Every structure is written in structure tokens, then in C-alpha cells.
LUMKE-942744 format. One record per residue (C-alpha): residue number from 1; residue in one letter; x, y, z. Coordinates in steps of 0.5 Angstrom, whole numbers, plus 2048, in hexadecimal, padded with zeros to 3 digits. Last residue first. Example, Ala and Ser with C-alpha at 12.3 -4.5 7.8 and 13.67 -1.06 7.14 Angstrom:
REM residues 2
<site seq="2" type="S" X="81B" Y="7FE" Z="80E"/>
<site seq="1" type="A" X="819" Y="7F7" Z="810"/>
***
This chain:
REM residues 233
<site seq="233" type="N" X="8A1" Y="8D3" Z="8D3"/>
<site seq="232" type="Y" X="8A9" Y="8D3" Z="8D1"/>
<site seq="231" type="D" X="8AC" Y="8D5" Z="8CB"/>
<site seq="230" type="G" X="8B3" Y="8D1" Z="8C9"/>
<site seq="229" type="I" X="8B8" Y="8D5" Z="8C5"/>
<site seq="228" type="Q" X="8BF" Y="8D2" Z="8C2"/>
<site seq="227" type="C" X="8BD" Y="8CC" Z="8BF"/>
<site seq="226" type="G" X="8C4" Y="8C8" Z="8BE"/>
<site seq="225" type="A" X="8C1" Y="8C1" Z="8BE"/>
<site seq="224" type="N" X="8C4" Y="8C0" Z="8C5"/>
<site seq="223" type="W" X="8C0" Y="8C6" Z="8C7"/>
<site seq="222" type="M" X="8B9" Y="8C3" Z="8C4"/>
<site seq="221" type="E" X="8BA" Y="8BD" Z="8C8"/>
<site seq="220" type="Q" X="8BC" Y="8C1" Z="8CE"/>
<site seq="219" type="P" X="8B6" Y="8C6" Z="8CE"/>
<site seq="218" type="N" X="8B1" Y="8C1" Z="8D2"/>
<site seq="217" type="F" X="8AA" Y="8C3" Z="8D0"/>
<site seq="216" type="N" X="8A6" Y="8C7" Z="8D4"/>
<site seq="215" type="S" X="89F" Y="8C7" Z="8D8"/>
<site seq="214" type="S" X="89A" Y="8CC" Z="8D7"/>
<site seq="213" type="D" X="894" Y="8C7" Z="8D9"/>
<site seq="212" type="T" X="891" Y="8C8" Z="8D1"/>
<site seq="211" type="R" X="898" Y="8C5" Z="8CF"/>
<site seq="210" type="F" X="894" Y="8C3" Z="8C8"/>
<site seq="209" type="G" X="897" Y="8CA" Z="8C5"/>
<site seq="208" type="T" X="89E" Y="8C7" Z="8C4"/>
<site seq="207" type="P" X="8A3" Y="8CA" Z="8C8"/>
<site seq="206" type="Y" X="8A8" Y="8CF" Z="8C5"/>
<site seq="205" type="V" X="8AF" Y="8CE" Z="8C1"/>
<site seq="204" type="R" X="8B3" Y="8D4" Z="8BE"/>
<site seq="203" type="T" X="8B8" Y="8D3" Z="8B9"/>
<site seq="202" type="L" X="8BE" Y="8D8" Z="8B7"/>
<site seq="201" type="Q" X="8C2" Y="8D7" Z="8B1"/>
<site seq="200" type="R" X="8C8" Y="8D3" Z="8AE"/>
<site seq="199" type="S" X="8CA" Y="8CE" Z="8B3"/>
<site seq="198" type="N" X="8C2" Y="8CD" Z="8B4"/>
<site seq="197" type="H" X="8C1" Y="8CB" Z="8AD"/>
<site seq="196" type="H" X="8C7" Y="8C6" Z="8AE"/>
<site seq="195" type="V" X="8C4" Y="8C3" Z="8B4"/>
<site seq="194" type="F" X="8BD" Y="8C2" Z="8B0"/>
<site seq="193" type="E" X="8C1" Y="8BF" Z="8AA"/>
<site seq="192" type="A" X="8C4" Y="8BA" Z="8AF"/>
<site seq="191" type="G" X="8BE" Y="8B8" Z="8B2"/>
<site seq="190" type="A" X="8B9" Y="8B7" Z="8AC"/>
<site seq="189" type="E" X="8B4" Y="8B2" Z="8AE"/>
<site seq="188" type="R" X="8B4" Y="8B2" Z="8B5"/>
<site seq="187" type="L" X="8B7" Y="8B9" Z="8B7"/>
<site seq="186" type="H" X="8B2" Y="8BC" Z="8B2"/>
<site seq="185" type="K" X="8AC" Y="8B8" Z="8B5"/>
<site seq="184" type="R" X="8AF" Y="8BB" Z="8BC"/>
<site seq="183" type="A" X="8AF" Y="8C2" Z="8B9"/>
<site seq="182" type="K" X="8A8" Y="8C1" Z="8B7"/>
<site seq="181" type="S" X="8A5" Y="8BE" Z="8BD"/>
<site seq="180" type="E" X="8A9" Y="8C4" Z="8C1"/>
<site seq="179" type="T" X="8A5" Y="8C9" Z="8BD"/>
<site seq="178" type="F" X="8AA" Y="8CC" Z="8B8"/>
<site seq="177" type="S" X="8AC" Y="8D3" Z="8B7"/>
<site seq="176" type="A" X="8B1" Y="8D6" Z="8B1"/>
<site seq="175" type="V" X="8B6" Y="8DC" Z="8B3"/>
<site seq="174" type="E" X="8B9" Y="8E0" Z="8AD"/>
<site seq="173" type="Y" X="8BF" Y="8E4" Z="8AE"/>
<site seq="172" type="F" X="8C4" Y="8DF" Z="8AB"/>
<site seq="171" type="K" X="8C0" Y="8DF" Z="8A4"/>
<site seq="170" type="S" X="8BC" Y="8D9" Z="8A1"/>
<site seq="169" type="H" X="8BB" Y="8D8" Z="89A"/>
<site seq="168" type="I" X="8BF" Y="8D2" Z="898"/>
<site seq="167" type="R" X="8C1" Y="8CE" Z="89E"/>
<site seq="166" type="A" X="8BA" Y="8D0" Z="8A1"/>
<site seq="165" type="H" X="8B6" Y="8CE" Z="89B"/>
<site seq="164" type="K" X="8BA" Y="8C7" Z="89C"/>
<site seq="163" type="F" X="8B8" Y="8C7" Z="8A3"/>
<site seq="162" type="S" X="8B1" Y="8C8" Z="8A2"/>
<site seq="161" type="R" X="8AC" Y="8CD" Z="8A2"/>
<site seq="160" type="F" X="8AD" Y="8D1" Z="8A8"/>
<site seq="159" type="H" X="8A9" Y="8D7" Z="8A9"/>
<site seq="158" type="V" X="8AD" Y="8DD" Z="8AB"/>
<site seq="157" type="S" X="8AE" Y="8E2" Z="8B1"/>
<site seq="156" type="K" X="8B3" Y="8E7" Z="8B0"/>
<site seq="155" type="C" X="8B8" Y="8E7" Z="8B6"/>
<site seq="154" type="Y" X="8BF" Y="8EB" Z="8B5"/>
<site seq="153" type="V" X="8BB" Y="8F2" Z="8B4"/>
<site seq="152" type="V" X="8B4" Y="8F2" Z="8B6"/>
<site seq="151" type="C" X="8B3" Y="8F9" Z="8B9"/>
<site seq="150" type="D" X="8B2" Y="8FC" Z="8B1"/>
<site seq="149" type="S" X="8AC" Y="8F8" Z="8B0"/>
<site seq="148" type="L" X="8A8" Y="8FB" Z="8B6"/>
<site seq="147" type="E" X="8A9" Y="902" Z="8B3"/>
<site seq="146" type="K" X="8A8" Y="8FF" Z="8AC"/>
<site seq="145" type="S" X="8A1" Y="8FD" Z="8AE"/>
<site seq="144" type="L" X="89F" Y="8F6" Z="8AC"/>
<site seq="143" type="R" X="899" Y="8F5" Z="8A8"/>
<site seq="142" type="Q" X="897" Y="8ED" Z="8A8"/>
<site seq="141" type="K" X="896" Y="8E9" Z="8A2"/>
<site seq="140" type="S" X="891" Y="8E3" Z="8A1"/>
<site seq="139" type="R" X="891" Y="8DE" Z="89C"/>
<site seq="138" type="K" X="896" Y="8D9" Z="8A0"/>
<site seq="137" type="V" X="891" Y="8DA" Z="8A6"/>
<site seq="136" type="R" X="88B" Y="8D7" Z="8A3"/>
<site seq="135" type="R" X="88E" Y="8D1" Z="8A0"/>
<site seq="134" type="R" X="892" Y="8D0" Z="8A6"/>
<site seq="133" type="I" X="88B" Y="8D0" Z="8AA"/>
<site seq="132" type="S" X="888" Y="8CB" Z="8A6"/>
<site seq="131" type="E" X="88E" Y="8C7" Z="8A6"/>
<site seq="130" type="R" X="88E" Y="8C8" Z="8AE"/>
<site seq="129" type="Y" X="887" Y="8C6" Z="8B0"/>
<site seq="128" type="L" X="88A" Y="8C1" Z="8B5"/>
<site seq="127" type="N" X="88E" Y="8C6" Z="8B8"/>
<site seq="126" type="D" X="895" Y="8C4" Z="8B9"/>
<site seq="125" type="E" X="898" Y="8C8" Z="8B3"/>
<site seq="124" type="D" X="895" Y="8CE" Z="8B6"/>
<site seq="123" type="I" X="89B" Y="8D2" Z="8B9"/>
<site seq="122" type="E" X="89F" Y="8D0" Z="8B3"/>
<site seq="121" type="A" X="89A" Y="8D3" Z="8AE"/>
<site seq="120" type="V" X="899" Y="8D9" Z="8B2"/>
<site seq="119" type="E" X="8A1" Y="8DA" Z="8B2"/>
<site seq="118" type="D" X="8A3" Y="8DC" Z="8AB"/>
<site seq="117" type="E" X="89C" Y="8DB" Z="8A8"/>
<site seq="116" type="E" X="89A" Y="8E2" Z="8A9"/>
<site seq="115" type="S" X="89E" Y="8E4" Z="8A3"/>
<site seq="114" type="V" X="8A1" Y="8EB" Z="8A4"/>
<site seq="113" type="E" X="89E" Y="8F2" Z="8A1"/>
<site seq="112" type="G" X="8A1" Y="8F9" Z="8A2"/>
<site seq="111" type="T" X="8A0" Y="8FF" Z="8A6"/>
<site seq="110" type="L" X="8A2" Y="906" Z="8A7"/>
<site seq="109" type="S" X="8A6" Y="907" Z="8A0"/>
<site seq="108" type="D" X="8AD" Y="908" Z="89F"/>
<site seq="107" type="E" X="8AE" Y="902" Z="89A"/>
<site seq="106" type="V" X="8B4" Y="8FE" Z="89D"/>
<site seq="105" type="T" X="8BA" Y="8FF" Z="899"/>
<site seq="104" type="G" X="8BE" Y="903" Z="89E"/>
<site seq="103" type="N" X="8C4" Y="8FE" Z="89D"/>
<site seq="102" type="F" X="8C4" Y="8FC" Z="8A4"/>
<site seq="101" type="S" X="8BD" Y="8FB" Z="8A4"/>
<site seq="100" type="E" X="8BD" Y="8F8" Z="89E"/>
<site seq="99" type="E" X="8C2" Y="8F3" Z="8A0"/>
<site seq="98" type="L" X="8BF" Y="8F2" Z="8A6"/>
<site seq="97" type="G" X="8B8" Y="8EF" Z="8A3"/>
<site seq="96" type="G" X="8B2" Y="8F1" Z="8A1"/>
<site seq="95" type="I" X="8AC" Y="8F3" Z="8A5"/>
<site seq="94" type="K" X="8AD" Y="8EF" Z="8AC"/>
<site seq="93" type="K" X="8A9" Y="8EA" Z="8B0"/>
<site seq="92" type="A" X="8AB" Y="8E9" Z="8B7"/>
<site seq="91" type="K" X="8B1" Y="8E8" Z="8BC"/>
<site seq="90" type="L" X="8B3" Y="8EE" Z="8BF"/>
<site seq="89" type="L" X="8BA" Y="8EE" Z="8C2"/>
<site seq="88" type="I" X="8BC" Y="8F1" Z="8C9"/>
<site seq="87" type="K" X="8C3" Y="8F3" Z="8CB"/>
<site seq="86" type="G" X="8C7" Y="8F2" Z="8D1"/>
<site seq="85" type="K" X="8CD" Y="8EE" Z="8CD"/>
<site seq="84" type="L" X="8CC" Y="8EE" Z="8C6"/>
<site seq="83" type="E" X="8D3" Y="8ED" Z="8C4"/>
<site seq="82" type="E" X="8D4" Y="8E8" Z="8C9"/>
<site seq="81" type="P" X="8CE" Y="8E4" Z="8C6"/>
<site seq="80" type="T" X="8D2" Y="8E4" Z="8BF"/>
<site seq="79" type="P" X="8CF" Y="8E8" Z="8BA"/>
<site seq="78" type="L" X="8CB" Y="8E5" Z="8B4"/>
<site seq="77" type="G" X="8CE" Y="8E5" Z="8AD"/>
<site seq="76" type="V" X="8D0" Y="8E9" Z="8A7"/>
<site seq="75" type="P" X="8CB" Y="8EF" Z="8A8"/>
<site seq="74" type="A" X="8D0" Y="8F5" Z="8A6"/>
<site seq="73" type="R" X="8D2" Y="8F8" Z="8AD"/>
<site seq="72" type="G" X="8CF" Y="8FE" Z="8B0"/>
<site seq="71" type="D" X="8D2" Y="8FE" Z="8B6"/>
<site seq="70" type="L" X="8CE" Y="8F8" Z="8B8"/>
<site seq="69" type="M" X="8C7" Y="8F8" Z="8B4"/>
<site seq="68" type="G" X="8C2" Y="8FC" Z="8B6"/>
<site seq="67" type="K" X="8BC" Y="8FD" Z="8BB"/>
<site seq="66" type="L" X="8BF" Y="8F8" Z="8C1"/>
<site seq="65" type="L" X="8BA" Y="8FA" Z="8C7"/>
<site seq="64" type="K" X="8BF" Y="8FB" Z="8CD"/>
<site seq="63" type="D" X="8BF" Y="902" Z="8CB"/>
<site seq="62" type="G" X="8B8" Y="904" Z="8CD"/>
<site seq="61" type="L" X="8B4" Y="8FE" Z="8CF"/>
<site seq="60" type="I" X="8AE" Y="902" Z="8D2"/>
<site seq="59" type="H" X="8AE" Y="907" Z="8CC"/>
<site seq="58" type="K" X="8B0" Y="903" Z="8C6"/>
<site seq="57" type="L" X="8AC" Y="8FD" Z="8C8"/>
<site seq="56" type="H" X="8A6" Y="902" Z="8C9"/>
<site seq="55" type="Q" X="8A7" Y="906" Z="8C3"/>
<site seq="54" type="A" X="8A7" Y="8FF" Z="8BF"/>
<site seq="53" type="M" X="8A1" Y="8FD" Z="8C2"/>
<site seq="52" type="V" X="89D" Y="904" Z="8C1"/>
<site seq="51" type="R" X="89F" Y="903" Z="8B9"/>
<site seq="50" type="Q" X="89D" Y="8FC" Z="8BA"/>
<site seq="49" type="Q" X="896" Y="8FF" Z="8BD"/>
<site seq="48" type="D" X="895" Y="903" Z="8B6"/>
<site seq="47" type="V" X="897" Y="8FD" Z="8B2"/>
<site seq="46" type="S" X="892" Y="8F9" Z="8B5"/>
<site seq="45" type="C" X="894" Y="8F3" Z="8BA"/>
<site seq="44" type="H" X="895" Y="8EC" Z="8BA"/>
<site seq="43" type="N" X="89C" Y="8EB" Z="8BB"/>
<site seq="42" type="E" X="89F" Y="8E5" Z="8BE"/>
<site seq="41" type="I" X="8A6" Y="8E9" Z="8C0"/>
<site seq="40" type="S" X="8AC" Y="8E5" Z="8C3"/>
<site seq="39" type="L" X="8B1" Y="8E9" Z="8C7"/>
<site seq="38" type="I" X="8B8" Y="8E6" Z="8C7"/>
<site seq="37" type="V" X="8BC" Y="8E8" Z="8CD"/>
<site seq="36" type="P" X="8C3" Y="8E9" Z="8CC"/>
<site seq="35" type="Y" X="8C9" Y="8E7" Z="8D1"/>
<site seq="34" type="E" X="8CA" Y="8EB" Z="8D7"/>
<site seq="33" type="S" X="8C6" Y="8E6" Z="8DC"/>
<site seq="32" type="V" X="8C2" Y="8E7" Z="8E2"/>
<site seq="31" type="Q" X="8C1" Y="8EE" Z="8E1"/>
<site seq="30" type="L" X="8C0" Y="8EE" Z="8DA"/>
<site seq="29" type="L" X="8BA" Y="8E9" Z="8DB"/>
<site seq="28" type="S" X="8B7" Y="8EF" Z="8DF"/>
<site seq="27" type="L" X="8B7" Y="8F3" Z="8D9"/>
<site seq="26" type="Y" X="8B2" Y="8EE" Z="8D5"/>
<site seq="25" type="P" X="8AE" Y="8EE" Z="8DC"/>
<site seq="24" type="C" X="8AC" Y="8F5" Z="8DC"/>
<site seq="23" type="Y" X="8AB" Y="8F7" Z="8E3"/>
<site seq="22" type="P" X="8A5" Y="8FA" Z="8E7"/>
<site seq="21" type="T" X="8A0" Y="8F7" Z="8E2"/>
<site seq="20" type="L" X="89A" Y="8FC" Z="8E0"/>
<site seq="19" type="S" X="89D" Y="8FF" Z="8DA"/>
<site seq="18" type="I" X="8A1" Y="8F9" Z="8D7"/>
<site seq="17" type="Y" X="89A" Y="8F5" Z="8D7"/>
<site seq="16" type="Y" X="896" Y="8FB" Z="8D4"/>
<site seq="15" type="Q" X="89B" Y="8FD" Z="8CE"/>
<site seq="14" type="L" X="89C" Y="8F5" Z="8CD"/>
<site seq="13" type="V" X="895" Y="8F4" Z="8CC"/>
<site seq="12" type="S" X="894" Y="8F9" Z="8C6"/>
<site seq="11" type="G" X="890" Y="8FF" Z="8C7"/>
<site seq="10" type="Y" X="88B" Y="8FF" Z="8CE"/>
<site seq="9" type="I" X="885" Y="8FD" Z="8CA"/>
<site seq="8" type="S" X="889" Y="8F7" Z="8C8"/>
<site seq="7" type="D" X="88E" Y="8F5" Z="8C2"/>
<site seq="6" type="L" X="892" Y="8EF" Z="8C3"/>
<site seq="5" type="V" X="899" Y="8ED" Z="8C5"/>
<site seq="4" type="G" X="89C" Y="8E6" Z="8C6"/>
<site seq="3" type="T" X="8A3" Y="8E6" Z="8CA"/>
<site seq="2" type="A" X="8A8" Y="8E1" Z="8C9"/>
<site seq="1" type="M" X="8AE" Y="8E1" Z="8CD"/>
***
């Protein structure tokens, strides 16, 4: 499930949305199935509102929100869905990686910097002005609060560069996102590599920006290639 979060006069929109709805949709999903829910955050908030967001996530989701590695085990691979039953996982940008968190080597500061190219470059890939947008995005950095970063455990958002780069450098807890058109292109041109990539780490596919009528793609072809996460309008 994807959620965009923006600053507003009410604080973060996530705060405003959850406080005015009679139920929390993320918790209600766990009433339908015990298997884990992945909450994908598109974060456009200031550092202060990111801290507020982290507080609300912890308060509202409570023990359901996965805030640390299972049983304190060293990070060597993703837990099984069976092991994550009843949990909500946050997918978002993260300062450093699981190894640093486990070893206690993450800098003990309140904020850190992450590249904004991770998701924005993918979101804008269908834009007619994508080249100029990408050049601007790659030069920009986003300030990230440590409180929100610490809520991200097994689903760190990263920018996909190539299958070769992923084979050499990617970690098992990193999640790349593709629009449906980009995913189909990979299926046509490098299907076997795409399937192999999906056997090692999570992949998220979401609707192209041209779906202005809020229609959705058929996820079956993505599932057939091993993509695990399909976002819907």
C-alpha cells in the first residue's frame, strides 16, 4: 500500500488523514490476512514533520509496526512471510543500511542526507521533460530524520541503475521501484535477468503517470516475472 506524505498547515498530511478517519486502513488489512503489509511512503516532508510522522506511525500502529530486526539476528537475508505475520513494514528511504544499524555504526545524529533520485527519477520517467528533471533530481539531496529512518528495516528504497549494478552492489533489504512501462521494457529486453533480480530482492511496480483516469495495470504479468509488490491507483 502506497502513501504520499506532504507538509501542510495541519502538519504532515499523514497526521491529518489518520486523525480524521474512523479506522486505520493499514491495521484493517491485518484483519483480512495475518501476512505482513508493506506500507510504501513517498516522503516530501520537512525534517520536523518527518519526526511527527514517525511518532504517529509508532503510536497508531503500535507493536504491529516492525521497528527492528527479528530476534536481533544479524542481517543475512529477508525473513519469511510466515515469520513476519501480523507485522507492518515501512518502505522508504533510510540512512545507511542494516549492517550499520546492527553494528551500531550509524552516526548518532538527528538527521542524515539521502539522494532524491531514488524514487523521483522513476516517478518522472514518463514525463516529456524527463531528461531535464532527472538532471535536476540527481543534484538534489533530501534531509531525512533519524526517527523516520529507524522505522525502515527490511524495505529500504533505492534507485535502480542496472541489473549488473544490482548483482554486484545491491543488498537483500533494498527495494527498487519501476513504473509498469519500465517493468515491461525490462521483461522484453532482459526477461531472464529481471526474474533473477526478483529472486534475490523485492521489486515494486506502480501505474504509469499517463493513467490520468486512475485505471490500473494487470499485475499478473509482473507476478509471473517474480515482482512481489504491485501498487494500485
